[in-house]
N, C-alpha and C positions, 0 to 999 in steps of 0.2 A: 379517656373520659370525655363526655360531651359537657362543655362548660359554657354557661351564658354569662357574659360580662356586661353589666349595666353601666351606662356611661362609657361605652367602649372607645369613644374617640376623644376623650378628655385627656388631660395631662397624665394622670395616673392610669386611666383605663386603657389608653392606647399602648402604653409601655407593658401593662399586664397582658394584653392580647398577644403582643409579640413574644413575651417570655413564655407564656403557656403554649403558644404555637411551637416554639422551639422545644418545649418539653414533650411534644407529641400529642397534645390533647386536640380534640375536635372543638373548634371555637366558633361562637357566634356572638355578635355584639348587638346591643340595644341602645337606642338613643332617640331623642326627640327629632333631630334632623340629621339623617344619615346620608344625604345625597353626596356630600363631599367625601365622606368616609368610604362610600361605595366606589368613588372614582379613584381614591388613593389606595384602597385595599380591595380590589375587585374579587379576589379569591375568597374573601371572608363572607360569611352569611350575615346579613344585616337586617334588623327589624326596626322599623320606625314606630316608636311609641312614646307617648308622654307619660312619665311615671306619675305625674300629678293627677292623671286621669285613671290610673290603675289602682283603684282604691278598695276593691273587693277581691277576695280569693278567686272568684269566677273570672275576673279580668285577667288574672295571671295564668290560670290553668292552661290555656292554649299555648302560651309562650314557653311553658315548661315541658312540653311534650318531648320525651327522650332525654331530657337534661339530667345529668348526674350531680352537677355542682353549680352554684351561682356565686359570682363575685360582684358585690355591689360597690362600684366606684363612682356612682352618681351623686350629685349634690349641687347645691346653690348657696350663694353667699348671703343673699338678702332678698326679702320679698320685693316683687316688682310685677310689671305687666305679664312677664313670661314665667315668673317663678313664685311659687307659694311654698315656703319652707315647711310648714306643717304637713302639707300634702306629700311633698317629696321625701322628707326625712323621717316622718313618723307614720302617717296613715298608709302610704304606699308600702313601706317596709312591713308594717303589721299585716297587710294583705298578702305580701310576698311570702312572709313566714307561714301564714296559714295555708297558702297554696302549695308551698314546698312540703308541708306536712301531709296534705291531702294527696299529692301526686307521687310521693315517695322520693323526692329529691332530699338526699340526706345531708349534703354538705353545703354550708353557706359561709362565705367570707365577707364580712362587713368592713369596709374601709371608712372609718370615722375620722376624728380629728382630736389631737391633744387639746385638752380644755373642755371637752364635752362634759356637761354637768347639768343634772336635772334642775338644780337651783340657780342656774346662771341667769343673769339679766339679759344676756344676748340670745335672741331668738335662734340664731345659728347654732350656738353650742347647746342650747336647751333642746331643740328639736333633734339634733344629732344624738344627744343622750337618750331621748325618748325612743328613737329608732334602735339604738343599741340595746335598750332595755327589752324591746320586743324580741330582738334576736336572742339575747341572753336567757330569756324566760321560755324559749322554745325547746322542743325535744330534738332539734337538729344537732348535727355535729358542727358546731359553730366556732368561729374565731373572729374576734373583733380587733382590728389593727387601727391604731391611732397615730398617724404620722405627724411629725412636726412640719416645719416649712420645707416642702418638697422641692428639691433642686433637680432639674432635668435638662437635657439638651433642648427640648421644646420649652416655650415660655408663654404662659397665659397669665392673665390677672396679676396677682401679687409678684410673681417671679419676673414678669415682664417689667413691672414698675421698678423692681430692684435694679435691673439692668439699665433702665432708662435713667434713674437717679445716679447710678454709678458712672454713667457716660456724660453727665451734665458738664458743660464747659466751665473750666477754671475752678469750680468748687463742687462739692457733693452735698446737696441740700438734704436734710433729714428731719422729719418730725418725730419726736419721741426717740431721739437717737440713742438714748441710754437703755432702752427696753431690752430685756434678755430674750434671746431667740436660740432655739436648738433646731438645726436643719437635719435633713435626711436625704440621701441620694435616692432618686427614683429606682436605681438598681437594687438598693436594699429593700425597698418596698416590694419590688418584683420578686425578690428572693423569698420574702416572708409569705407573699401570696402563693408562690409556687409550692412552698413547703406545706402551707395550709390546705391547698387543693389536693395535694398528693397524700394528705394524711400524715405528714411528717412533723406536725406540731401537736403538742398536747391539746386535747379538746377542751373547749369551754374557757379559753383564756382571753383576757383583754390585755393587749400588748401595745405599749407606747413605742413608736419607732422614732427615736431621736438620738443625735450624737451625744456623747457623754458630757461635753462641756457647753454650757450656755455662754453666749457672747453677745455684746450689745449690737444693736442694729448698725451703729456707725462702723463697727469692725467688719460686719458682713458686707456693707457697701464698699469699703476699701478693698476687701478681698475680691469683689466682683470687678472693681475698676482695674486692679492688677491683672485679673484674669483676662479682661478685654484688651490688655496691652496698652492702656492709656497712661499718660503721664500722671504722676502723683498729684493729688489735690487735697486740700483740707476739707474735712466735714464741717459744714455750717449748720448749727442747730436752728431749725425753723420754729418760730413761736407756735405754741399749741393752737392759738386762735386762728392762725393761717391754715393749719390742718383741718380745724373744724369748719372754716369757711369753704375750703376745698371739698370737704365731704358733703356739705350742704348742696354745693353746686353739682357734685357727682350724683347725689340722691335725686336732684331734679332731673338730671339727664337720664337717670334710671327709669323715670316715668316715661321717657321717650324710647326706652328699649336698650339704652347703652349700659352695659354691665361693667362699670369701672371698678378697679380695685381700690379706688380712693373713697368709696362709699362709707358711710358712717359705721357699718358693721365691721369693716376691715380695720378702721381706726380704733374701734373699741377693742377688737381682738389684739391689736398691736399694743394698746395701752396696758392690757393685762399681761402681755408677754406671751411668747409661744414656747412653752417649756413642758417637759414631761419626765417620766422616770425611765432612764435608759437601762436599768438593771435587769429587768425581766428578759428582754431580748438577748442581752449579753450572756445571761445564764443559759438560755435555751440554745443559742447559736454557737456559744463558745467564744464569741468575740463581739465587740460592740459594732454598731453601724459606723461607717466611715465618717470621719470629720469633714467639715466643709472644704478644707484645703485639698483633701484627697478626692472629694467629689468633683471639684473644679478641675483638678489635674487630669482626671479621667475623661474629660470632655473638652479638649482644647478649643479655644475661641479663634475664629478666623474672621475675615473681613465681613462676612454676612452677619455675624453677631454684632460687630460694631455698627454696621448699617442699621440693623434692627433697633439697637439700643438708642441710637441718635434720632431715629425717625419716630419712635414710639410716642414721645411727648409732643412731637410736631403734628401728629395725626389730628388731635382736637383743634389745634391752631389752624391747620389747613382747612378743615371742614367749617370751622367758625368763620374764617375769612371769606370763604366762598359763599356761605350763607349770607353774611353781612353785605357782600358785594352785590349779590343778586337782589336781596331785599331792598337795599337802598336804591339800586338802579330802577327797580319797579316802582318804588314810591316816588322817586323823582319824576318818572314818566307820568304818573297820575297828577302830581302837583303842577308840572309844567307841560301839560299835554298840548296846549296851543303852540308853545314855542317849538316843541318836538315836531308837531304836525307841519309847522311852517318850513321845516327843513325838507320835508317830503313833497310839499305842494309844487315847488319850482321844478321838481324832477318828473312831473307828469301825472301825479296822483291828484284826484279830486279832493277838495277839502274834507268831504265826508269820509272817503276811503282813507285819507291820511290820518284822520283822527281815530278811526276804528283800528287802523294798524298800530298806532301808538298805544291805544288802550289794551289791545290784545297782547302786544309785546310786554307791556308793564304787568299785566295779569300773569303771564307766563313766568316772568322773572320772579314775582312774589311767590307763586306756587312752588317753583323748584327751589327757591331760597329757603322756604319754610320746610319743604319736604325733606331736604338733605339733613335736617336736624333729627328726623325720626329714623331710628335704626333700621326698621324694616323697609323704609322707603329710600334709604340713602343711595343704594346702588342705582335704581331706576332714575332717581333725581339727578345723580351725577351724569348718567348717560343722556338725560334730557338736556342738561346744561351743555354738554358737548354738542349735541345735535342742534340746539337752538343757537349756540354761538356760530356754528358753521352756517346756519341759515341766515343769521344777521350779516355775516361777512359776505355771503353770496349775494344777498339782496343789496347790500351797500355797494358792492362791486358793480352790480348791474345798473342800479339807479343813480348812485352818486359816487363814482370812482374817485372823484377829487378828494373825498374824505380820507383816503389813504395818505394824502399829502398834507392833511391838517397839521398845523404847527404843534398842537397839543397831543397829536398821536392817538386820536380817539379810536381809530380802527386798528392801528398797530398794537395797541394795548390789549386787544382781544387775543392775540397770539399767546402771551404768557398766561392768560386766563385758561385757555385750552390746555396748556401744559400743566397748570396746577390741578385741573380736573383729572387729567391722566394720572398725576401723582396720587391724588385722593383715591382713585379707583385701584391703583396698585397696592396701596397700604390699608385698604378698607377691611380686609378679612381679619378676623380675630383669632382663628385657629384653623 
C-alpha cells in the first residue's frame, strides 16, 4: 500500500515511517520543514507542507494522489507564532477527511492523545477531540489511537524534559510529583498503527494506548534516573507557584518561537494527569502494552543519553548568558563610547573613525544579542557572534596587541566566549 504519514519526522511519525517501511509499504512523509528529514532519510519521498494552511479538500487532493492510507501523526501543544491548534487539529483534519472521501482513500489512522475531550478547558485536548470527531463521523475505514506519555529512543518536548529532570544533580525536582501518568512505548504505538493500516484492527474504534498501571510522576522520574545509570537521588517536590512562573516564562519564549514543554498547556495537562483505559487494546491484542520498566529495558541508555539529559536544561542557560553578554557589551559601548574611542585613538585611528568604530561594534553586539533570543534567528545570530568575535580579536591583534597582556584578560576572555558559541550551535537543534 502507498501510505502518507503526516508529521513524518516527529517522535511518533518517524517511528511509524520506519515500521511501515519494514512492513513493505510504499511510504511518503509530509511536514512543515522536511529539509533535515530529507538529509536523514534520503530514500523517503518527502512533501513540505504546513497543515495549518491545508484547510480545504482542494488543498489536500493533490497530496493524496495514489495514496491508499493516511496516518496523521501531526500535532502541536499550544498556540504560538508557528502553531494554530484549531487549524492543525480540527480544520485541517476536516479538510483531509473530505479529500480522502473524494479521492477514494479508504483508510485513515488518527493519532490523538488520551484526555482528548470536546468539553475540555484545554485548547489542545479540545481541538484534538474535534479532529477525532471529524474522523469518526466520516465514511472512511478509520481508527483513532490515543497514546499516553510516549517513551521512545528519541526525545523531544516532554520526554526530553523527563530525562533532564531525572539527570538533575543531587536531587530530582518535580512539579506535581504526585500526578498519575500512564506511559506507552513507541513500539506499541507502531504496532497499533501497523495493524490499523493493514486492516488488522476492527474498524471504527477509539483506542487508548496506555500501560495498565498509572504511576506518579515522581516514580517515572526515578525510573528514568535509574535507566540513565545515575546515582540514586530523592525527588524534591517543587511548589506549584514555581511551575506556574516557569510556564509563564516558557509562554513568553513561545512568542519568540521556542516550543518549550514547560508551557502552560503542558502544565495543565500534567495537572489533570495522563491516564486512559488500557482494556480495549488488551482485549484486541491479547496482551497489554508494555509497562515503563519493560519500555526502558528495551532501549538501553549509553553515554549519549546522559550527555543529552545533562545538557538539555543547560541549553536555555547557555543562550541566555550569551544574549546577556552581548547585550550588556553593546550597551556599555554606547554609554561609554568616548572612553572606548580613547583606547583606539592612540593606535592610529582618527577621533571620528574611532567613535564610529565603537558605535558600529556596539550596535552589532546589541543586534546579535537580541537576535539569538528569537528561535528562527538563533543560528545566524550565533554564527554572527562567532564571526564578530574573530573580527574583534583580529583587529585588536593588529591595532593593540598589548591588550592580550592586559591584567584583566580582556582579550583572553574572548576565547571562552567563542567556545560557548560553539557549544550553543552544537545543541541548538530540537529534533
